[in-house]
PDB file of N, CA, C and O in Angstrom:
ATOM      1  N   MET A   1      34.320  -0.455  -0.461  1.00  0.00           N
ATOM      2  CA  MET A   1      33.532  -1.682  -0.417  1.00  0.00           C
ATOM      3  C   MET A   1      32.670  -1.663   0.811  1.00  0.00           C
ATOM      4  O   MET A   1      31.567  -2.209   0.766  1.00  0.00           O
ATOM      5  N   LYS A   2      33.090  -1.077   1.898  1.00  0.00           N
ATOM      6  CA  LYS A   2      32.282  -1.032   3.138  1.00  0.00           C
ATOM      7  C   LYS A   2      31.105  -0.123   2.910  1.00  0.00           C
ATOM      8  O   LYS A   2      30.038  -0.402   3.457  1.00  0.00           O
ATOM      9  N   THR A   3      31.211   0.941   2.148  1.00  0.00           N
ATOM     10  CA  THR A   3      30.142   1.877   1.986  1.00  0.00           C
ATOM     11  C   THR A   3      28.979   1.236   1.216  1.00  0.00           C
ATOM     12  O   THR A   3      27.819   1.412   1.590  1.00  0.00           O
ATOM     13  N   THR A   4      29.288   0.482   0.127  1.00  0.00           N
ATOM     14  CA  THR A   4      28.279  -0.182  -0.597  1.00  0.00           C
ATOM     15  C   THR A   4      27.516  -1.280   0.255  1.00  0.00           C
ATOM     16  O   THR A   4      26.322  -1.517   0.073  1.00  0.00           O
ATOM     17  N   SER A   5      28.232  -1.882   1.123  1.00  0.00           N
ATOM     18  CA  SER A   5      27.531  -2.870   1.937  1.00  0.00           C
ATOM     19  C   SER A   5      26.622  -2.269   2.937  1.00  0.00           C
ATOM     20  O   SER A   5      25.579  -2.834   3.266  1.00  0.00           O
ATOM     21  N   ARG A   6      27.034  -1.034   3.468  1.00  0.00           N
ATOM     22  CA  ARG A   6      26.172  -0.316   4.403  1.00  0.00           C
ATOM     23  C   ARG A   6      24.953   0.217   3.769  1.00  0.00           C
ATOM     24  O   ARG A   6      23.871   0.253   4.354  1.00  0.00           O
ATOM     25  N   ILE A   7      25.154   0.654   2.494  1.00  0.00           N
ATOM     26  CA  ILE A   7      24.000   1.238   1.751  1.00  0.00           C
ATOM     27  C   ILE A   7      23.052   0.112   1.326  1.00  0.00           C
ATOM     28  O   ILE A   7      21.835   0.285   1.392  1.00  0.00           O
ATOM     29  N   SER A   8      23.569  -1.006   0.903  1.00  0.00           N
ATOM     30  CA  SER A   8      22.694  -2.012   0.299  1.00  0.00           C
ATOM     31  C   SER A   8      21.737  -2.567   1.373  1.00  0.00           C
ATOM     32  O   SER A   8      20.745  -3.194   1.001  1.00  0.00           O
ATOM     33  N   GLN A   9      21.972  -2.378   2.654  1.00  0.00           N
ATOM     34  CA  GLN A   9      21.114  -2.808   3.630  1.00  0.00           C
ATOM     35  C   GLN A   9      19.791  -2.008   3.628  1.00  0.00           C
ATOM     36  O   GLN A   9      18.750  -2.485   4.079  1.00  0.00           O
ATOM     37  N   TYR A  10      19.882  -0.789   3.108  1.00  0.00           N
ATOM     38  CA  TYR A  10      18.663   0.132   3.139  1.00  0.00           C
ATOM     39  C   TYR A  10      18.081   0.457   1.858  1.00  0.00           C
ATOM     40  O   TYR A  10      17.166   1.279   1.806  1.00  0.00           O
ATOM     41  N   VAL A  11      18.559  -0.152   0.740  1.00  0.00           N
ATOM     42  CA  VAL A  11      18.182   0.243  -0.570  1.00  0.00           C
ATOM     43  C   VAL A  11      16.753  -0.263  -0.778  1.00  0.00           C
ATOM     44  O   VAL A  11      15.994   0.404  -1.482  1.00  0.00           O
ATOM     45  N   HIS A  12      16.362  -1.337  -0.241  1.00  0.00           N
ATOM     46  CA  HIS A  12      14.982  -1.812  -0.363  1.00  0.00           C
ATOM     47  C   HIS A  12      14.001  -0.853   0.161  1.00  0.00           C
ATOM     48  O   HIS A  12      12.861  -0.900  -0.299  1.00  0.00           O
ATOM     49  N   TRP A  13      14.302   0.032   1.088  1.00  0.00           N
ATOM     50  CA  TRP A  13      13.352   0.984   1.556  1.00  0.00           C
ATOM     51  C   TRP A  13      12.862   1.980   0.504  1.00  0.00           C
ATOM     52  O   TRP A  13      11.723   2.444   0.563  1.00  0.00           O
ATOM     53  N   PHE A  14      13.693   2.289  -0.418  1.00  0.00           N
ATOM     54  CA  PHE A  14      13.377   3.316  -1.497  1.00  0.00           C
ATOM     55  C   PHE A  14      12.114   2.623  -2.186  1.00  0.00           C
ATOM     56  O   PHE A  14      11.057   3.244  -2.290  1.00  0.00           O
ATOM     57  N   LEU A  15      12.243   1.449  -2.606  1.00  0.00           N
ATOM     58  CA  LEU A  15      11.212   0.782  -3.364  1.00  0.00           C
ATOM     59  C   LEU A  15       9.842   0.555  -2.583  1.00  0.00           C
ATOM     60  O   LEU A  15       8.721   0.689  -3.074  1.00  0.00           O
ATOM     61  N   ARG A  16      10.153   0.176  -1.233  1.00  0.00           N
ATOM     62  CA  ARG A  16       8.958   0.032  -0.381  1.00  0.00           C
ATOM     63  C   ARG A  16       8.274   1.328  -0.246  1.00  0.00           C
ATOM     64  O   ARG A  16       7.050   1.341  -0.379  1.00  0.00           O
ATOM     65  N   ILE A  17       8.916   2.433   0.004  1.00  0.00           N
ATOM     66  CA  ILE A  17       8.268   3.761   0.206  1.00  0.00           C
ATOM     67  C   ILE A  17       7.627   4.218  -1.023  1.00  0.00           C
ATOM     68  O   ILE A  17       6.572   4.848  -0.939  1.00  0.00           O
ATOM     69  N   ALA A  18       8.181   3.955  -2.213  1.00  0.00           N
ATOM     70  CA  ALA A  18       7.544   4.354  -3.510  1.00  0.00           C
ATOM     71  C   ALA A  18       6.314   3.609  -3.744  1.00  0.00           C
ATOM     72  O   ALA A  18       5.308   4.214  -4.114  1.00  0.00           O
ATOM     73  N   ILE A  19       6.306   2.269  -3.549  1.00  0.00           N
ATOM     74  CA  ILE A  19       5.092   1.479  -3.747  1.00  0.00           C
ATOM     75  C   ILE A  19       4.017   1.819  -2.695  1.00  0.00           C
ATOM     76  O   ILE A  19       2.831   1.965  -2.992  1.00  0.00           O
ATOM     77  N   ALA A  20       4.493   1.930  -1.488  1.00  0.00           N
ATOM     78  CA  ALA A  20       3.503   2.174  -0.396  1.00  0.00           C
ATOM     79  C   ALA A  20       2.807   3.538  -0.578  1.00  0.00           C
ATOM     80  O   ALA A  20       1.609   3.681  -0.331  1.00  0.00           O
ATOM     81  N   SER A  21       3.630   4.571  -1.035  1.00  0.00           N
ATOM     82  CA  SER A  21       2.930   5.906  -1.229  1.00  0.00           C
ATOM     83  C   SER A  21       1.916   5.839  -2.291  1.00  0.00           C
ATOM     84  O   SER A  21       0.866   6.472  -2.178  1.00  0.00           O
ATOM     85  N   SER A  22       2.197   5.036  -3.418  1.00  0.00           N
ATOM     86  CA  SER A  22       1.234   4.886  -4.542  1.00  0.00           C
ATOM     87  C   SER A  22      -0.027   4.164  -3.985  1.00  0.00           C
ATOM     88  O   SER A  22      -1.149   4.634  -4.175  1.00  0.00           O
ATOM     89  N   PHE A  23       0.169   3.075  -3.330  1.00  0.00           N
ATOM     90  CA  PHE A  23      -0.997   2.367  -2.746  1.00  0.00           C
ATOM     91  C   PHE A  23      -1.821   3.208  -1.765  1.00  0.00           C
ATOM     92  O   PHE A  23      -3.052   3.193  -1.779  1.00  0.00           O
ATOM     93  N   LEU A  24      -1.067   3.969  -0.883  1.00  0.00           N
ATOM     94  CA  LEU A  24      -1.763   4.836  -0.008  1.00  0.00           C
ATOM     95  C   LEU A  24      -2.497   5.887  -0.595  1.00  0.00           C
ATOM     96  O   LEU A  24      -3.617   6.148  -0.156  1.00  0.00           O
ATOM     97  N   PHE A  25      -1.979   6.564  -1.591  1.00  0.00           N
ATOM     98  CA  PHE A  25      -2.672   7.617  -2.351  1.00  0.00           C
ATOM     99  C   PHE A  25      -3.932   7.130  -3.027  1.00  0.00           C
ATOM    100  O   PHE A  25      -4.996   7.742  -2.924  1.00  0.00           O
ATOM    101  N   HIS A  26      -3.781   5.942  -3.768  1.00  0.00           N
ATOM    102  CA  HIS A  26      -4.965   5.412  -4.483  1.00  0.00           C
ATOM    103  C   HIS A  26      -5.969   4.876  -3.586  1.00  0.00           C
ATOM    104  O   HIS A  26      -7.151   4.898  -3.931  1.00  0.00           O
ATOM    105  N   GLY A  27      -5.579   4.345  -2.347  1.00  0.00           N
ATOM    106  CA  GLY A  27      -6.596   3.877  -1.417  1.00  0.00           C
ATOM    107  C   GLY A  27      -7.271   4.958  -0.650  1.00  0.00           C
ATOM    108  O   GLY A  27      -8.464   4.824  -0.378  1.00  0.00           O
ATOM    109  N   ILE A  28      -6.630   5.995  -0.286  1.00  0.00           N
ATOM    110  CA  ILE A  28      -7.188   7.055   0.550  1.00  0.00           C
ATOM    111  C   ILE A  28      -8.215   7.931  -0.450  1.00  0.00           C
ATOM    112  O   ILE A  28      -9.269   8.384  -0.005  1.00  0.00           O
ATOM    113  N   ILE A  29      -7.866   8.096  -1.633  1.00  0.00           N
ATOM    114  CA  ILE A  29      -8.757   8.940  -2.441  1.00  0.00           C
ATOM    115  C   ILE A  29     -10.129   8.282  -2.784  1.00  0.00           C
ATOM    116  O   ILE A  29     -11.060   8.932  -3.262  1.00  0.00           O
ATOM    117  N   LYS A  30     -10.187   7.020  -2.523  1.00  0.00           N
ATOM    118  CA  LYS A  30     -11.475   6.282  -2.765  1.00  0.00           C
ATOM    119  C   LYS A  30     -12.498   6.541  -1.600  1.00  0.00           C
ATOM    120  O   LYS A  30     -13.707   6.516  -1.828  1.00  0.00           O
ATOM    121  N   PHE A  31     -12.047   6.762  -0.485  1.00  0.00           N
ATOM    122  CA  PHE A  31     -12.944   6.880   0.726  1.00  0.00           C
ATOM    123  C   PHE A  31     -13.925   8.014   0.611  1.00  0.00           C
ATOM    124  O   PHE A  31     -15.108   7.745   0.816  1.00  0.00           O
ATOM    125  N   PRO A  32     -13.591   9.232   0.312  1.00  0.00           N
ATOM    126  CA  PRO A  32     -14.679  10.276   0.353  1.00  0.00           C
ATOM    127  C   PRO A  32     -15.725  10.067  -0.761  1.00  0.00           C
ATOM    128  O   PRO A  32     -16.822  10.607  -0.616  1.00  0.00           O
ATOM    129  N   HIS A  33     -15.479   9.331  -1.855  1.00  0.00           N
ATOM    130  CA  HIS A  33     -16.374   9.357  -2.946  1.00  0.00           C
ATOM    131  C   HIS A  33     -16.762   7.839  -3.207  1.00  0.00           C
ATOM    132  O   HIS A  33     -16.772   7.452  -4.376  1.00  0.00           O
ATOM    133  N   LEU A  34     -17.066   7.006  -2.240  1.00  0.00           N
ATOM    134  CA  LEU A  34     -17.214   5.624  -2.463  1.00  0.00           C
ATOM    135  C   LEU A  34     -18.391   5.252  -3.429  1.00  0.00           C
ATOM    136  O   LEU A  34     -18.271   4.371  -4.281  1.00  0.00           O
ATOM    137  N   SER A  35     -19.529   5.975  -3.242  1.00  0.00           N
ATOM    138  CA  SER A  35     -20.641   5.621  -4.001  1.00  0.00           C
ATOM    139  C   SER A  35     -20.419   6.151  -5.391  1.00  0.00           C
ATOM    140  O   SER A  35     -20.707   5.419  -6.338  1.00  0.00           O
ATOM    141  N   GLY A  36     -19.946   7.325  -5.597  1.00  0.00           N
ATOM    142  CA  GLY A  36     -19.708   7.797  -6.987  1.00  0.00           C
ATOM    143  C   GLY A  36     -18.657   7.000  -7.758  1.00  0.00           C
ATOM    144  O   GLY A  36     -18.836   6.740  -8.948  1.00  0.00           O
ATOM    145  N   THR A  37     -17.581   6.616  -7.111  1.00  0.00           N
ATOM    146  CA  THR A  37     -16.598   5.813  -7.674  1.00  0.00           C
ATOM    147  C   THR A  37     -17.077   4.467  -8.076  1.00  0.00           C
ATOM    148  O   THR A  37     -16.780   3.965  -9.160  1.00  0.00           O
ATOM    149  N   ALA A  38     -17.856   3.865  -7.147  1.00  0.00           N
ATOM    150  CA  ALA A  38     -18.363   2.536  -7.348  1.00  0.00           C
ATOM    151  C   ALA A  38     -19.345   2.540  -8.528  1.00  0.00           C
ATOM    152  O   ALA A  38     -19.399   1.569  -9.283  1.00  0.00           O
ATOM    153  N   GLU A  39     -20.121   3.621  -8.695  1.00  0.00           N
ATOM    154  CA  GLU A  39     -21.150   3.788  -9.826  1.00  0.00           C
ATOM    155  C   GLU A  39     -20.369   3.902 -11.143  1.00  0.00           C
ATOM    156  O   GLU A  39     -20.706   3.291 -12.157  1.00  0.00           O
ATOM    157  N   MET A  40     -19.259   4.755 -11.067  1.00  0.00           N
ATOM    158  CA  MET A  40     -18.506   4.970 -12.278  1.00  0.00           C
ATOM    159  C   MET A  40     -17.821   3.687 -12.761  1.00  0.00           C
ATOM    160  O   MET A  40     -17.775   3.461 -13.970  1.00  0.00           O
ATOM    161  N   MET A  41     -17.298   2.858 -11.898  1.00  0.00           N
ATOM    162  CA  MET A  41     -16.603   1.560 -12.168  1.00  0.00           C
ATOM    163  C   MET A  41     -17.548   0.427 -12.374  1.00  0.00           C
ATOM    164  O   MET A  41     -17.126  -0.642 -12.816  1.00  0.00           O
ATOM    165  N   GLY A  42     -18.955   0.625 -12.043  1.00  0.00           N
ATOM    166  CA  GLY A  42     -19.756  -0.551 -12.099  1.00  0.00           C
ATOM    167  C   GLY A  42     -19.612  -1.554 -11.091  1.00  0.00           C
ATOM    168  O   GLY A  42     -19.925  -2.725 -11.302  1.00  0.00           O
ATOM    169  N   LEU A  43     -19.104  -1.103  -9.893  1.00  0.00           N
ATOM    170  CA  LEU A  43     -18.907  -2.118  -8.811  1.00  0.00           C
ATOM    171  C   LEU A  43     -19.849  -1.759  -7.722  1.00  0.00           C
ATOM    172  O   LEU A  43     -20.406  -0.662  -7.685  1.00  0.00           O
ATOM    173  N   LEU A  44     -20.036  -2.747  -6.779  1.00  0.00           N
ATOM    174  CA  LEU A  44     -20.726  -2.588  -5.537  1.00  0.00           C
ATOM    175  C   LEU A  44     -19.913  -1.700  -4.612  1.00  0.00           C
ATOM    176  O   LEU A  44     -18.683  -1.683  -4.640  1.00  0.00           O
ATOM    177  N   VAL A  45     -20.652  -0.960  -3.790  1.00  0.00           N
ATOM    178  CA  VAL A  45     -19.805  -0.170  -2.841  1.00  0.00           C
ATOM    179  C   VAL A  45     -19.047  -0.991  -1.851  1.00  0.00           C
ATOM    180  O   VAL A  45     -17.977  -0.583  -1.399  1.00  0.00           O
ATOM    181  N   PHE A  46     -19.589  -2.182  -1.485  1.00  0.00           N
ATOM    182  CA  PHE A  46     -18.860  -3.091  -0.591  1.00  0.00           C
ATOM    183  C   PHE A  46     -17.532  -3.573  -1.217  1.00  0.00           C
ATOM    184  O   PHE A  46     -16.510  -3.654  -0.535  1.00  0.00           O
ATOM    185  N   ILE A  47     -17.565  -3.863  -2.411  1.00  0.00           N
ATOM    186  CA  ILE A  47     -16.344  -4.315  -3.138  1.00  0.00           C
ATOM    187  C   ILE A  47     -15.306  -3.160  -3.217  1.00  0.00           C
ATOM    188  O   ILE A  47     -14.113  -3.346  -2.975  1.00  0.00           O
ATOM    189  N   LEU A  48     -15.810  -2.002  -3.555  1.00  0.00           N
ATOM    190  CA  LEU A  48     -14.833  -0.865  -3.625  1.00  0.00           C
ATOM    191  C   LEU A  48     -14.314  -0.504  -2.289  1.00  0.00           C
ATOM    192  O   LEU A  48     -13.167  -0.068  -2.184  1.00  0.00           O
ATOM    193  N   LEU A  49     -15.098  -0.659  -1.238  1.00  0.00           N
ATOM    194  CA  LEU A  49     -14.590  -0.353   0.116  1.00  0.00           C
ATOM    195  C   LEU A  49     -13.563  -1.396   0.560  1.00  0.00           C
ATOM    196  O   LEU A  49     -12.626  -1.097   1.300  1.00  0.00           O
ATOM    197  N   SER A  50     -13.766  -2.623   0.089  1.00  0.00           N
ATOM    198  CA  SER A  50     -12.772  -3.665   0.453  1.00  0.00           C
ATOM    199  C   SER A  50     -11.422  -3.365  -0.221  1.00  0.00           C
ATOM    200  O   SER A  50     -10.345  -3.467   0.367  1.00  0.00           O
ATOM    201  N   VAL A  51     -11.571  -2.978  -1.540  1.00  0.00           N
ATOM    202  CA  VAL A  51     -10.292  -2.662  -2.300  1.00  0.00           C
ATOM    203  C   VAL A  51      -9.597  -1.413  -1.669  1.00  0.00           C
ATOM    204  O   VAL A  51      -8.372  -1.406  -1.546  1.00  0.00           O
ATOM    205  N   ALA A  52     -10.366  -0.352  -1.266  1.00  0.00           N
ATOM    206  CA  ALA A  52      -9.672   0.765  -0.621  1.00  0.00           C
ATOM    207  C   ALA A  52      -9.125   0.470   0.654  1.00  0.00           C
ATOM    208  O   ALA A  52      -8.101   1.067   0.987  1.00  0.00           O
ATOM    209  N   LEU A  53      -9.669  -0.397   1.459  1.00  0.00           N
ATOM    210  CA  LEU A  53      -9.183  -0.956   2.774  1.00  0.00           C
ATOM    211  C   LEU A  53      -7.931  -1.736   2.493  1.00  0.00           C
ATOM    212  O   LEU A  53      -6.943  -1.545   3.202  1.00  0.00           O
ATOM    213  N   ALA A  54      -7.905  -2.590   1.519  1.00  0.00           N
ATOM    214  CA  ALA A  54      -6.822  -3.417   1.190  1.00  0.00           C
ATOM    215  C   ALA A  54      -5.611  -2.573   0.742  1.00  0.00           C
ATOM    216  O   ALA A  54      -4.480  -2.829   1.155  1.00  0.00           O
ATOM    217  N   GLN A  55      -5.864  -1.585  -0.094  1.00  0.00           N
ATOM    218  CA  GLN A  55      -4.798  -0.704  -0.593  1.00  0.00           C
ATOM    219  C   GLN A  55      -4.128   0.116   0.582  1.00  0.00           C
ATOM    220  O   GLN A  55      -2.910   0.262   0.680  1.00  0.00           O
ATOM    221  N   THR A  56      -5.066   0.637   1.468  1.00  0.00           N
ATOM    222  CA  THR A  56      -4.580   1.485   2.577  1.00  0.00           C
ATOM    223  C   THR A  56      -3.820   0.573   3.583  1.00  0.00           C
ATOM    224  O   THR A  56      -2.701   0.902   3.978  1.00  0.00           O
ATOM    225  N   VAL A  57      -4.395  -0.517   3.979  1.00  0.00           N
ATOM    226  CA  VAL A  57      -3.692  -1.366   4.968  1.00  0.00           C
ATOM    227  C   VAL A  57      -2.389  -1.957   4.414  1.00  0.00           C
ATOM    228  O   VAL A  57      -1.348  -2.060   5.063  1.00  0.00           O
ATOM    229  N   GLY A  58      -2.575  -2.352   3.079  1.00  0.00           N
ATOM    230  CA  GLY A  58      -1.409  -2.928   2.523  1.00  0.00           C
ATOM    231  C   GLY A  58      -0.233  -1.981   2.415  1.00  0.00           C
ATOM    232  O   GLY A  58       0.921  -2.389   2.549  1.00  0.00           O
ATOM    233  N   ALA A  59      -0.513  -0.787   2.185  1.00  0.00           N
ATOM    234  CA  ALA A  59       0.529   0.322   2.104  1.00  0.00           C
ATOM    235  C   ALA A  59       1.195   0.505   3.404  1.00  0.00           C
ATOM    236  O   ALA A  59       2.421   0.600   3.462  1.00  0.00           O
ATOM    237  N   LEU A  60       0.365   0.565   4.561  1.00  0.00           N
ATOM    238  CA  LEU A  60       0.956   0.684   5.901  1.00  0.00           C
ATOM    239  C   LEU A  60       1.746  -0.528   6.293  1.00  0.00           C
ATOM    240  O   LEU A  60       2.818  -0.405   6.886  1.00  0.00           O
ATOM    241  N   LEU A  61       1.236  -1.714   5.971  1.00  0.00           N
ATOM    242  CA  LEU A  61       1.968  -2.840   6.337  1.00  0.00           C
ATOM    243  C   LEU A  61       3.303  -3.080   5.564  1.00  0.00           C
ATOM    244  O   LEU A  61       4.220  -3.732   6.065  1.00  0.00           O
ATOM    245  N   SER A  62       3.370  -2.529   4.329  1.00  0.00           N
ATOM    246  CA  SER A  62       4.577  -2.788   3.570  1.00  0.00           C
ATOM    247  C   SER A  62       5.723  -1.880   4.000  1.00  0.00           C
ATOM    248  O   SER A  62       6.874  -2.088   3.617  1.00  0.00           O
ATOM    249  N   THR A  63       5.391  -0.868   4.806  1.00  0.00           N
ATOM    250  CA  THR A  63       6.473  -0.031   5.327  1.00  0.00           C
ATOM    251  C   THR A  63       6.881  -0.496   6.702  1.00  0.00           C
ATOM    252  O   THR A  63       7.907  -0.043   7.209  1.00  0.00           O
ATOM    253  N   THR A  64       6.122  -1.386   7.337  1.00  0.00           N
ATOM    254  CA  THR A  64       6.613  -1.895   8.505  1.00  0.00           C
ATOM    255  C   THR A  64       7.571  -3.142   8.183  1.00  0.00           C
ATOM    256  O   THR A  64       7.551  -3.728   7.100  1.00  0.00           O
ATOM    257  N   ASN A  65       8.339  -3.447   9.159  1.00  0.00           N
ATOM    258  CA  ASN A  65       9.275  -4.537   8.939  1.00  0.00           C
ATOM    259  C   ASN A  65       8.684  -5.783   9.467  1.00  0.00           C
ATOM    260  O   ASN A  65       9.227  -6.395  10.387  1.00  0.00           O
ATOM    261  N   THR A  66       7.547  -6.190   8.892  1.00  0.00           N
ATOM    262  CA  THR A  66       6.864  -7.359   9.417  1.00  0.00           C
ATOM    263  C   THR A  66       7.476  -8.564   8.718  1.00  0.00           C
ATOM    264  O   THR A  66       7.774  -8.538   7.524  1.00  0.00           O
ATOM    265  N   GLN A  67       7.655  -9.632   9.514  1.00  0.00           N
ATOM    266  CA  GLN A  67       8.213 -10.935   9.003  1.00  0.00           C
ATOM    267  C   GLN A  67       7.264 -11.982   9.444  1.00  0.00           C
ATOM    268  O   GLN A  67       7.031 -12.099  10.648  1.00  0.00           O
ATOM    269  N   PHE A  68       6.698 -12.748   8.579  1.00  0.00           N
ATOM    270  CA  PHE A  68       5.926 -13.829   9.001  1.00  0.00           C
ATOM    271  C   PHE A  68       6.718 -15.046   9.233  1.00  0.00           C
ATOM    272  O   PHE A  68       7.416 -15.472   8.313  1.00  0.00           O
ATOM    273  N   ARG A  69       6.680 -15.677  10.421  1.00  0.00           N
ATOM    274  CA  ARG A  69       7.564 -16.722  10.640  1.00  0.00           C
ATOM    275  C   ARG A  69       6.580 -18.021  11.004  1.00  0.00           C
ATOM    276  O   ARG A  69       5.474 -17.872  11.524  1.00  0.00           O
ATOM    277  N   ARG A  70       7.087 -19.178  10.691  1.00  0.00           N
ATOM    278  CA  ARG A  70       6.417 -20.312  11.040  1.00  0.00           C
ATOM    279  C   ARG A  70       6.689 -20.618  12.520  1.00  0.00           C
ATOM    280  O   ARG A  70       7.824 -20.523  12.986  1.00  0.00           O
ATOM    281  N   PHE A  71       5.578 -21.003  13.282  1.00  0.00           N
ATOM    282  CA  PHE A  71       5.814 -21.316  14.616  1.00  0.00           C
ATOM    283  C   PHE A  71       5.582 -22.822  14.793  1.00  0.00           C
ATOM    284  O   PHE A  71       5.730 -23.344  15.898  1.00  0.00           O
TER     285      PHE A  71
END
């Protein structure tokens, strides 16, 4: 019983790392080809840059143990 309680504290990290790696991969591959990818998707480059930044920053923030508290 003690073993499962110790492991259960860290299980959420597997999901966090899996989701963060997916977001990081899909965010980073957009940067080298912004104009080509934007043209292919029919978007403005600014919008695609915003999406790429949101995916990359979101991936990095999801792996940190940030907690938003009310002050």
